C-alpha positions as CSV (number, residue, x, y, z in Angstrom):
1,M,0.0,0.0,0.0
2,K,2.9,2.3,0.7
3,G,4.0,2.0,-2.9
4,L,0.5,2.7,-4.0
5,W,0.4,6.0,-2.2
6,I,3.7,7.1,-3.3
7,G,2.7,6.5,-7.0
8,I,-0.6,8.4,-6.5
9,V,1.2,11.4,-4.9
10,L,3.8,11.6,-7.8
11,T,1.1,11.2,-10.4
12,V,-1.1,13.6,-9.0
13,V,1.7,16.2,-8.5
14,F,2.4,16.0,-12.2
15,L,-1.3,16.0,-13.3
16,A,-1.6,19.2,-11.1
17,L,1.4,20.8,-12.8
18,A,-0.1,20.1,-16.1
19,L,-3.4,21.5,-15.2
20,V,-2.1,24.6,-13.6
21,S,0.0,25.2,-16.7
22,F,-3.3,26.0,-18.7
23,V,-3.8,29.0,-16.6
24,W,-0.5,29.9,-15.2
25,T,3.3,29.4,-15.4
26,P,6.0,31.3,-13.4
27,F,7.4,32.5,-16.8
28,N,6.4,32.8,-20.4
29,I,8.3,30.0,-22.2
30,E,8.1,31.7,-25.6
31,A,10.0,34.7,-24.3
32,F,13.8,34.5,-24.5
33,D,16.0,36.0,-21.8
34,I,19.4,35.6,-23.2
35,P,21.2,37.6,-20.5
36,N,19.9,35.1,-17.9
37,K,20.6,31.9,-19.9
38,L,21.9,28.7,-18.2
39,K,21.3,30.0,-14.7
40,S,21.6,27.4,-12.0
41,P,18.6,26.8,-9.7
42,N,18.0,29.9,-7.6
43,V,15.3,31.9,-5.8
44,T,13.8,33.4,-9.0
45,N,14.2,30.3,-11.2
46,W,13.7,27.3,-9.0
47,L,15.1,24.8,-11.5
48,G,17.3,27.2,-13.4
49,T,17.1,28.5,-16.9
50,D,18.0,26.9,-20.4
51,Q,20.3,28.2,-23.1
52,Y,17.6,30.6,-24.1
53,G,17.0,31.9,-20.7
54,R,13.7,30.2,-20.5
55,D,12.5,29.1,-17.0
56,I,13.0,25.3,-16.7
57,L,10.2,24.9,-14.2
58,S,7.7,26.5,-16.6
59,M,9.0,24.4,-19.4
60,I,8.5,21.3,-17.3
61,M,4.9,22.3,-16.3
62,M,4.1,22.8,-20.1
63,G,6.0,19.6,-21.1
64,A,3.9,17.7,-18.6
65,R,0.8,18.8,-20.2
66,T,2.1,17.6,-23.7
67,S,3.5,14.2,-22.4
68,I,0.3,13.4,-20.3
69,A,-2.0,14.4,-23.2
70,V,-0.2,12.3,-25.8
71,A,0.1,9.3,-23.5
72,L,-3.5,9.5,-22.3
73,L,-4.9,9.7,-25.8
74,A,-2.7,6.9,-27.0
75,V,-3.9,4.7,-24.2
76,G,-7.5,5.7,-24.9
77,I,-7.0,4.6,-28.6
78,G,-5.5,1.4,-27.5
79,M,-8.5,0.5,-25.1
80,A,-11.3,1.7,-27.4
81,I,-10.1,-0.6,-30.1
82,G,-8.3,-3.3,-28.3
83,V,-10.8,-4.1,-25.6
84,P,-13.8,-4.6,-28.1
85,L,-11.5,-6.7,-30.5
86,G,-10.4,-8.9,-27.5
87,L,-14.0,-9.4,-26.3
88,W,-15.0,-10.3,-29.9
89,A,-12.2,-12.7,-30.4
90,A,-13.0,-14.4,-27.0
91,A,-16.7,-14.7,-27.9
92,R,-15.7,-16.3,-31.1
93,R,-13.0,-18.5,-29.8
94,G,-11.6,-20.9,-32.4
95,S,-13.3,-19.1,-35.3
96,L,-11.6,-17.5,-38.4
97,L,-12.3,-14.0,-36.8
98,D,-10.5,-15.0,-33.7
99,E,-7.7,-16.3,-35.8
100,L,-7.5,-13.1,-37.8
101,I,-7.5,-10.8,-34.7
102,M,-4.7,-12.7,-32.9
103,R,-2.6,-13.1,-36.0
104,G,-2.9,-9.4,-36.6
105,N,-1.8,-8.8,-33.1
106,D,1.2,-11.1,-33.5
107,L,2.1,-9.1,-36.7
108,I,2.1,-5.8,-34.8
109,F,4.1,-7.5,-31.9
110,A,6.8,-8.8,-34.3
111,F,8.3,-5.4,-34.9
112,P,9.8,-3.1,-32.2
113,S,7.1,-0.7,-31.3
114,L,9.4,2.3,-31.0
115,V,10.9,1.6,-34.5
116,I,7.5,1.6,-36.1
117,A,6.4,4.6,-34.3
118,I,9.5,6.3,-35.6
119,L,8.6,5.0,-39.1
120,I,5.0,6.3,-38.9
121,T,5.9,9.7,-37.7
122,A,8.7,10.0,-40.2
123,V,6.4,9.1,-43.1
124,F,3.4,11.0,-42.1
125,G,5.2,14.0,-40.5
126,A,6.4,15.0,-37.1
127,G,3.9,16.2,-34.5
128,A,1.9,15.5,-31.4
129,I,-1.2,14.1,-33.4
130,N,1.0,11.6,-35.4
131,A,2.8,10.7,-32.2
132,I,-0.5,9.8,-30.6
133,I,-1.6,7.7,-33.6
134,A,1.7,5.9,-33.7
135,I,1.7,5.1,-29.9
136,G,-1.8,4.2,-29.9
137,I,-1.5,1.6,-32.5
138,F,0.9,-0.4,-30.3
139,N,-1.5,-0.2,-27.4
140,I,-4.3,-2.0,-29.4
141,P,-2.7,-5.4,-29.5
142,V,-1.7,-5.2,-25.9
143,F,-5.3,-4.6,-24.7
144,A,-6.7,-6.8,-27.2
145,R,-4.6,-9.8,-26.2
146,L,-5.1,-9.1,-22.4
147,T,-8.7,-8.8,-22.8
148,R,-9.1,-12.1,-24.7
149,G,-7.1,-14.1,-22.3
150,A,-9.0,-12.7,-19.4
151,A,-12.4,-13.1,-20.9
152,L,-11.7,-16.8,-22.1
153,S,-11.1,-17.6,-18.5
154,L,-14.7,-16.4,-17.7
155,W,-16.7,-17.9,-20.6
156,E,-16.9,-21.4,-18.9
157,R,-18.0,-19.8,-15.6
158,D,-21.3,-20.9,-14.2
159,F,-22.7,-17.3,-14.2
160,I,-21.8,-17.0,-18.0
161,L,-23.5,-20.4,-18.6
162,A,-26.6,-19.2,-17.0
163,A,-26.6,-16.1,-19.1
164,R,-26.3,-18.1,-22.3
165,V,-29.0,-20.5,-21.2
166,S,-31.2,-17.4,-20.6
167,G,-30.9,-16.5,-24.3
168,K,-28.6,-13.6,-24.1
169,S,-26.4,-13.0,-27.2
170,A,-22.6,-13.1,-27.1
171,F,-22.5,-9.3,-27.4
172,R,-24.8,-8.8,-24.4
173,I,-22.8,-11.3,-22.5
174,S,-19.4,-9.8,-23.3
175,W,-20.6,-6.2,-22.2
176,E,-22.9,-7.0,-19.4
177,H,-21.0,-9.8,-17.7
178,I,-17.4,-10.3,-19.1
179,F,-16.3,-6.6,-19.3
180,P,-17.2,-5.6,-15.7
181,N,-15.3,-8.6,-14.3
182,I,-12.1,-7.7,-16.2
183,L,-12.4,-3.9,-15.9
184,N,-9.9,-4.1,-12.9
185,L,-7.2,-5.6,-15.2
186,M,-7.9,-2.9,-17.8
187,I,-7.3,-0.2,-15.3
188,V,-4.0,-1.7,-14.0
189,Q,-2.7,-2.3,-17.6
190,G,-3.9,1.3,-18.6
191,T,-1.6,2.7,-16.0
192,I,1.3,0.6,-17.2
193,Q,0.9,1.6,-20.8
194,F,0.4,5.3,-19.7
195,S,3.8,5.1,-18.2
196,L,5.2,3.6,-21.5
197,G,3.5,6.3,-23.5
198,I,5.1,8.9,-21.5
199,L,8.6,7.3,-22.4
200,A,7.6,6.7,-26.0
201,E,6.4,10.4,-26.4
202,A,9.7,11.6,-24.8
203,A,11.7,9.3,-27.3
204,L,9.9,10.7,-30.2
205,S,10.3,14.2,-29.2
206,Y,14.0,13.7,-28.4
207,I,14.8,12.7,-32.0
208,G,12.4,15.5,-33.3
209,L,9.5,13.4,-34.3
210,G,7.1,14.2,-31.4
211,A,5.7,17.7,-30.5
212,Q,7.3,20.5,-32.4
213,P,8.4,24.0,-31.0
214,P,7.1,26.1,-29.6
215,T,5.1,23.3,-27.9
216,A,7.2,22.2,-24.8
217,S,8.1,18.6,-24.4
218,W,10.5,16.8,-21.9
219,G,11.9,14.8,-24.7
220,R,12.8,18.0,-26.7
221,M,14.2,19.6,-23.5
222,L,16.7,16.7,-23.2
223,A,17.6,16.9,-26.8
224,D,18.3,20.7,-26.4
225,A,20.4,19.9,-23.3
226,Q,22.6,17.2,-24.7
227,T,25.4,19.5,-25.5
228,L,25.1,21.4,-22.3
229,V,25.5,18.6,-19.7
230,S,29.1,19.3,-19.0
231,F,28.7,22.9,-17.9
232,A,25.0,23.2,-17.3
233,P,23.9,19.7,-16.1
234,H,20.6,21.1,-14.5
235,T,19.3,21.6,-18.1
236,A,19.3,17.7,-18.6
237,L,18.8,16.6,-15.0
238,M,15.6,18.5,-14.6
239,P,13.4,17.2,-17.6
240,G,15.2,13.8,-17.0
241,G,14.2,13.8,-13.5
242,A,10.6,14.6,-14.3
243,I,10.4,11.7,-16.8
244,V,11.8,9.4,-14.2
245,L,9.5,10.5,-11.4
246,M,6.4,10.5,-13.6
247,V,7.1,7.0,-15.0
248,M,8.0,5.7,-11.5
249,G,4.9,7.1,-10.0
250,L,2.7,5.4,-12.7
251,N,4.4,2.1,-12.2
252,L,4.1,2.2,-8.5
253,M,0.4,3.1,-8.8
254,G,-0.1,0.3,-11.2
255,D,1.5,-2.2,-9.1
256,G,-0.5,-1.0,-6.0
257,L,-3.7,-1.1,-7.9
258,R,-3.1,-4.7,-9.1
259,D,-2.5,-5.7,-5.5
260,V,-5.7,-4.0,-4.3
261,L,-7.9,-5.0,-7.3
262,D,-6.7,-8.6,-7.8
263,P,-8.5,-10.9,-5.5
264,R,-6.0,-13.7,-6.0
265,I,-3.2,-11.5,-4.6
266,R,-5.4,-10.4,-1.6
267,V,-6.0,-14.0,-0.8
268,D,-2.4,-15.1,-1.0
269,R,-1.4,-12.2,1.4
270,T,-4.1,-13.2,3.9
């Protein structure tokens, strides 16, 4: 439970920073202040300034908004498409449809996700929208496979057999009985994929294929700071630390939620 609460606190802090950035940041990130460039953390600029004199705390707040939005929408795409596909495949287990869905998942899994994401954004253009689509595509088979596996374990349960005997269609059974019973797994997996989405967005932005200037991004901040580490290490440590803390918070929260929501783990521990 301790890890869960640490994860929740870290996640809430960054969500709060992202939300606050919509209405306020300490400084305007689009205004350059060259005389004050590369300042170390101080009373005025708590996390220092970058090579253009921009406040790093303000940049991190705006970058949190970008990273969270991209990762959240990408996970939403994966769940919105992957979960119905998984339920459909489980309901038609052994059919041609089931085989097509699972082989399609295997095809996507056969390629490194980040490499294909880079390919998609390189072909269709850099930007946050294409990054969302690229990351979302690789969330689809994750949720589809997890949903199918969890649903198959329920289809032979007595309450599902009773629903079938009552004349309910496979569609109604899937959404009225199967889905509510696997929702906890989807929530846990969603937090994990959310953290991976943060990393993927940062990676795409780092190589220039994610969010484009003047939109702030943690990955872009790291890319800009790579030549400054020797004499201004704070320019890389601050956005890098933000990525680490955000991902760590989401992973801790995911692990904690799994422990709380999975009845088998609760039974084992008692």
